[in-house]
C-alpha positions in Angstrom: 28.9 -29.3 -3.0 26.8 -26.2 -3.1 25.5 -24.9 -6.3 23.6 -21.1 -6.6 21.0 -20.6 -8.9 19.1 -17.0 -9.5 15.8 -16.5 -10.4 14.1 -13.3 -11.6 11.2 -11.7 -9.7 8.9 -9.2 -10.4 10.5 -8.0 -14.1 12.9 -5.1 -12.4 16.1 -6.6 -11.9 15.1 -7.7 -8.4 16.6 -11.3 -7.6 16.3 -14.1 -5.2 19.0 -16.1 -4.7 19.0 -19.5 -3.4 22.3 -21.6 -2.5 21.2 -25.3 -2.9 23.3 -27.2 0.0 24.1 -31.1 0.6 21.6 -33.6 1.4 18.4 -31.6 -0.4 19.0 -28.1 2.2 18.4 -25.0 0.1 19.3 -21.6 1.7 17.0 -18.9 0.5 18.1 -15.2 0.6 14.8 -13.2 0.3 14.4 -9.5 1.3 13.8 -7.3 -1.6 10.3 -5.1 -1.2 9.5 -5.9 -4.3 9.3 -9.3 -3.6 7.8 -9.1 -0.1 4.6 -7.1 -2.0 3.4 -9.5 -4.1 0.3 -10.9 -3.1 -3.3 -10.1 -1.2 -3.6 -7.9 1.9 -6.4 -6.9 4.8 -6.0 -3.9 6.3 -5.5 -4.4 10.0 -5.5 -0.3 11.3 -5.9 3.1 9.8 -3.7 5.7 12.4 -4.3 9.6 11.1 -2.1 11.7 13.7 -1.3 15.4 13.3 2.3 16.8 13.7 1.6 16.5 17.4 0.7 12.7 17.6 -2.8 13.6 18.3 -5.6 11.6 16.8 -7.2 13.0 13.2 -10.6 12.4 12.4 -11.0 11.1 9.2 -15.0 11.2 8.0 -15.2 10.0 4.6 -13.8 6.4 5.4 -13.6 6.6 9.5 -11.0 5.1 11.3 -11.1 1.6 11.0 -12.1 1.0 7.3 -12.6 -2.5 5.4 -9.4 -2.9 2.8 -7.7 -5.1 0.7 -4.5 -4.3 -1.2 -2.9 -6.6 -4.6 0.5 -6.4 -5.5 1.3 -8.7 -8.7 4.6 -9.2 -9.6 4.6 -7.7 -13.2 4.1 -4.2 -11.4 0.2 -3.7 -11.1 -1.6 -3.2 -8.3 -5.2 -2.2 -7.0 -6.8 -1.1 -4.3 -10.5 -1.0 -2.4 -11.6 0.9 1.0 -15.3 0.6 2.5 -16.4 2.7 5.8 -17.6 0.2 7.9 -20.9 2.3 8.6 -22.1 3.3 5.1 -25.9 3.8 6.5 -25.5 7.3 6.8 -25.6 9.4 3.3 -22.1 10.8 3.1 -22.1 14.1 1.5 -20.4 14.7 -1.9 -16.6 15.5 -0.9 -15.5 18.9 -1.8 -11.7 18.3 -0.7 -8.7 16.0 -1.3 -5.6 15.9 0.5 -2.2 16.1 -0.8 -0.7 13.1 -1.9 -4.6 10.9 -1.6 -7.1 9.9 -3.4 -11.4 11.0 -2.6 -13.6 8.6 -1.2 -17.3 8.8 -2.5 -20.0 7.6 -0.3 -17.9 5.9 2.3 -16.0 3.9 -0.7 -12.9 4.6 -2.6 -11.3 2.0 -5.3 -8.1 2.5 -7.8 -5.4 0.4 -9.7 -3.0 0.9 -11.6 1.2 0.1 -11.8 4.1 0.8 -9.1 7.3 1.4 -8.8 9.6 0.6 -6.0 12.6 2.5 -4.3 14.6 -0.7 -2.5 16.6 2.1 -0.7 14.4 4.4 0.6 11.1 1.9 1.0 9.2 4.6 -1.3 6.7 3.4 -3.7 4.8 5.4 -6.4 1.8 4.1 -8.0 0.5 5.4 -10.9 -3.4 5.4 -10.9 -4.6 4.0 -14.6 -8.0 3.9 -13.0 -9.7 5.7 -10.0 -13.6 5.6 -8.3 -12.8 9.8 -8.6 -11.9 10.5 -12.2 -9.7 13.6 -11.1 -7.3 11.0 -10.0 -7.0 9.1 -13.3 -3.1 9.2 -14.1 -2.1 10.7 -10.3 0.9 9.2 -8.9 1.1 8.8 -5.3 3.9 7.9 -3.2 3.7 5.9 -0.2 6.7 4.6 2.2 6.3 0.8 3.0 7.8 -2.2 4.8 7.5 -5.8 5.3 8.3 -7.1 9.0 7.0 -9.9 10.9 4.5 -10.2 8.2 3.3 -7.4 7.9 2.8 -4.7 5.5 3.1 -1.0 7.2 2.5 2.0 4.6 3.2 5.4 5.8 2.7 8.5 4.2 1.6 12.4 4.5 -1.2 13.7 3.8 -3.9 16.8 4.8 -6.9 17.6 6.0 -9.4 20.1 4.5 -8.3 23.2 6.5 -4.5 22.6 5.4 -3.5 20.1 8.4 -0.7 17.8 7.8 -1.6 14.7 8.5 0.9 11.3 8.9 -1.1 8.0 8.4 0.0 4.7 9.0 -1.4 1.4 7.5 -0.7 -1.5 8.8 -1.9 -5.1 6.9 -1.8 -8.4 7.1 -1.7 -11.3 4.3 -5.1 -12.0 3.2 -4.2 -15.4 0.9 
């Protein structure tokens, strides 16, 4: 005989459903983005392209920064990015792209709360704290999906000369 059980996850009305089958087998149906985001993520790649698909140089963090991203089940998140080579002094930032934060000295960090739109995959982050004081209180939007154990984040931002940048960040679980 099969019994069904529902467990709350993430506090936002998102549910895992499991079905307990005979002989100790349990079938779990998992697939909500809010559930799949939970954990610690390490950056594998960051690719910036313009509207024609050409690579775009982003000098403040470089094309391959080190980064960690954290999501918990209570709706909190934190992100840290560091340029791999910080031996050359970076100029003070004079520009912040749309829908983005500002790295200072080859480093960027921020934390806050997040909300997930399951239908679109859009994740809205509200920055409670940020390395750059001007970003405290900002809300940023990223499109996210978890596939094959990888988190893929897509966002649109701009360069200092107002060139549209399509950024794709790919992450793996760090723990």
